[in-house]
Each structure stands twice: as C-alpha cells, then as structure tokens.
FINUMI-964622 format. One record per residue (C-alpha): residue in three letters; y, x, z. Coordinates in Angstrom, 2 decimals. Layout:
<recs>
ALA:Y:X:Z
...
</recs>
This chain:
<recs>
MET:116.91:112.47:91.71
LEU:114.68:109.89:90.28
GLY:115.98:106.74:88.45
ILE:113.48:104.53:90.22
VAL:115.60:105.58:93.33
PHE:118.69:104.53:92.04
THR:117.61:101.24:90.30
SER:115.72:100.32:93.61
LEU:118.83:100.72:95.70
ILE:120.97:98.41:93.42
ASP:118.07:96.26:93.69
MET:118.15:96.14:97.34
LEU:122.02:95.29:97.28
GLU:121.61:92.54:94.90
GLU:118.64:91.15:96.85
LYS:119.83:91.75:100.31
VAL:123.65:91.10:99.81
SER:124.80:90.18:96.42
PRO:124.83:91.27:92.90
GLU:128.71:90.92:93.22
PHE:128.65:93.43:96.35
ALA:126.43:95.68:93.93
ASP:128.87:95.76:91.25
ASP:131.89:96.55:93.87
VAL:130.00:99.60:95.32
ILE:128.81:100.98:92.01
VAL:132.91:100.45:90.92
GLU:133.71:101.98:93.94
ALA:131.58:104.89:94.04
GLN:133.34:105.78:90.26
LEU:130.32:107.18:88.61
GLU:130.21:109.03:85.79
ASN:127.63:106.55:83.99
ASP:128.89:103.36:85.85
GLY:125.76:102.68:87.51
ALA:123.79:102.55:84.31
TYR:120.29:103.63:85.62
THR:116.85:103.49:84.06
ALA:113.79:103.72:86.29
ILE:112.60:106.69:84.23
GLY:115.75:108.53:84.20
TYR:116.77:111.53:86.65
TYR:120.21:111.48:87.89
PRO:122.41:113.76:89.88
PHE:122.11:113.83:93.60
GLU:125.68:113.45:93.81
ASP:125.56:109.86:92.36
MET:123.24:108.92:95.87
GLN:125.80:110.22:97.93
ARG:128.99:108.54:96.53
LEU:127.02:105.42:96.83
LEU:125.88:105.91:100.31
THR:129.82:106.84:100.73
VAL:131.08:103.74:99.80
LEU:128.04:101.80:101.51
VAL:129.27:103.57:104.87
ASP:132.62:102.28:104.40
LYS:131.70:98.78:103.32
THR:128.57:98.09:105.91
GLY:130.05:100.19:109.03
LYS:126.43:101.20:109.22
SER:125.78:105.34:109.71
ALA:124.37:107.01:106.35
ASN:121.08:107.51:108.28
GLU:120.90:103.58:109.31
LEU:121.16:103.06:105.41
LEU:118.92:105.36:104.42
TYR:116.21:104.08:106.67
ASP:116.57:100.43:105.37
PHE:116.50:101.66:101.88
GLY:113.36:103.72:102.54
ILE:111.85:100.50:103.94
PHE:112.86:98.43:101.01
LEU:111.89:101.30:98.67
PHE:108.39:101.79:99.44
GLY:107.70:98.25:98.40
LYS:108.93:98.65:95.01
LEU:107.22:102.21:94.66
GLY:104.15:100.47:96.00
SER:103.80:97.67:93.81
ALA:105.07:99.88:90.75
HIS:102.45:102.79:91.33
GLY:99.72:101.04:93.67
ASP:97.49:103.08:92.16
VAL:98.63:106.08:93.90
LEU:98.47:104.81:97.39
ALA:94.71:103.14:96.58
ASN:93.40:106.86:97.07
THR:94.25:106.72:100.90
SER:92.43:104.71:103.60
GLY:95.54:104.78:106.19
ILE:98.95:105.81:106.97
LEU:97.89:109.08:108.29
ASP:95.59:109.64:105.56
MET:98.30:108.79:103.30
LEU:100.79:111.09:104.76
ALA:98.15:113.94:104.91
HIS:97.82:113.59:101.17
LEU:101.80:113.61:99.92
ASP:102.01:116.80:98.57
ASP:98.60:117.78:97.47
ASP:98.01:114.20:96.17
ILE:100.48:111.74:96.02
HIS:103.43:114.12:94.64
VAL:101.17:115.53:92.55
GLN:100.85:112.53:90.69
VAL:104.53:111.98:90.78
LYS:105.54:114.88:89.30
LYS:102.98:113.82:86.21
LEU:105.25:110.45:86.03
TYR:108.59:112.12:86.48
PRO:108.40:116.18:85.89
ASP:111.66:116.86:86.96
ALA:111.44:115.34:90.27
ASP:112.87:117.22:92.89
LEU:110.67:116.17:95.99
PRO:110.78:117.09:99.43
ARG:107.76:119.05:101.05
PHE:105.57:117.64:103.55
SER:103.11:119.95:105.61
VAL:100.36:118.91:108.27
LEU:100.78:120.97:111.47
SER:98.16:119.32:113.16
ARG:96.31:116.04:113.10
THR:93.51:114.06:114.98
ASP:92.66:110.53:114.52
THR:95.45:108.72:116.06
THR:98.06:111.25:115.95
MET:99.83:113.61:113.47
LYS:102.57:116.67:113.54
LEU:104.11:116.29:109.75
GLN:106.70:118.74:109.03
TYR:109.52:117.74:106.57
TYR:111.51:119.92:104.08
SER:114.43:118.84:101.84
GLU:117.69:120.62:101.18
ARG:118.93:116.99:100.80
GLU:118.43:115.87:104.40
LEU:116.96:112.61:103.80
PHE:114.68:112.47:106.55
ALA:116.01:109.02:107.25
LEU:114.67:107.73:104.14
ALA:111.52:109.47:104.87
GLU:111.34:107.36:108.16
GLY:111.76:104.12:106.59
LEU:109.22:105.06:103.78
MET:106.71:106.09:106.93
ASP:107.43:102.59:108.65
ALA:107.06:100.54:105.66
ALA:103.69:102.44:104.74
ALA:102.13:101.82:108.27
ASP:103.17:98.09:107.52
PHE:101.19:98.24:104.54
TYR:98.30:99.26:105.97
GLY:98.66:96.95:108.83
ALA:99.30:99.83:111.25
LYS:101.83:99.98:114.39
ILE:103.20:103.55:114.58
GLN:105.09:105.47:117.32
ARG:107.33:108.00:115.52
GLU:109.75:110.58:116.88
THR:111.98:112.96:114.77
VAL:112.87:116.47:115.74
LYS:115.02:118.87:113.94
THR:113.95:122.25:113.95
ASP:115.62:125.43:114.04
ILE:114.55:125.94:110.25
PRO:117.25:124.97:108.09
HIS:116.88:121.24:106.11
THR:113.36:121.20:108.01
TYR:112.13:118.16:110.55
GLU:109.58:117.64:112.35
PHE:107.74:113.69:112.82
ASN:105.42:113.35:115.83
ILE:103.62:110.20:114.75
THR:101.08:108.20:116.92
VAL:98.94:105.08:115.42
GLN:98.83:102.63:118.22
</recs>
C-alpha cells in the first residue's frame, strides 16, 4: 500500500485528535516498522489493517466509518500533492470516468508498485453515473469518502448509493449530481 496513505492517516490522527493519540495507535498496532512511513514508500496492507483495528477499538466507530472519514481527509492530501492530475478534469463525473485510464495511469508513473482498485463506468449521463469498483482489499468506504470529497472539490453535491454485487470484491456506485 502506498506510503502517502499511511503518512496521511497519521497526519489525520494528529490533526483531528492529537499527536499523542497517533503515537498510541501506532504503538498499540505493534507495527514492524514502528510507524516509520515515508510518502514515497510502499508498505504491507496488513499495517493498515492493524491500525484500523486499533482505531475501531479506541473510537468505537466501525471500520467503514473510519475509512470513509479517512477518504475525505485523504482526498485533500492527494489533491494538494497531485493537483495537476485533477487539472485535466472538468467535474466529479468527468474525474470518476477517467480514474483508470488517466488518473491511475499518472499515479502508476509516480508509484509503479501501487496496487490500485479498478473502476469501470457502466453507464453515464450528464448527471448520473453507475461506476463499478473492484478491490480485493474491500476499501469501498474509503472510495466513498474520496468521492464525496471530490464532489466538494468540484463544487458539486452528489447523491451516492453503494451496492455490493454478486461478484467477489466488487461494488457499484450509483451517483447522481444534484
């Protein structure tokens, strides 16, 4: 998993709660690297699972609630670090339509080892989109937070419905721009 995801999570914990809280989470997660992450590094997904388990215990929130909140925060970090990638899109649906064929291609140039989710546009109109999400990591709630933050970035308000499909690790997002 990309280092920027880990550094952003720790930043969020420090900013939203406290640096001491972030340190406590890292210590309790018993990470092999003791939480020493760099934005350009690549780390095991198990580290994220350990951190998330500790956060669930400490906050009482579900893993999906935490991932959603983190998705909102992460979009801000990614948007400021890689705003040039977003510059080629004119709105939330345009951005979502170009995730795999443009944005993720650019991410792969920066992070060749990145294991990114796959997105496929199943249908689209001027105000609606059905988007298929696939990831063995089941981080759909993180994607929801990223989408909602992206909508805010573009000054749009969206209604989103998430449906788990019969295909393993696959969800559909039904999105309407209001």
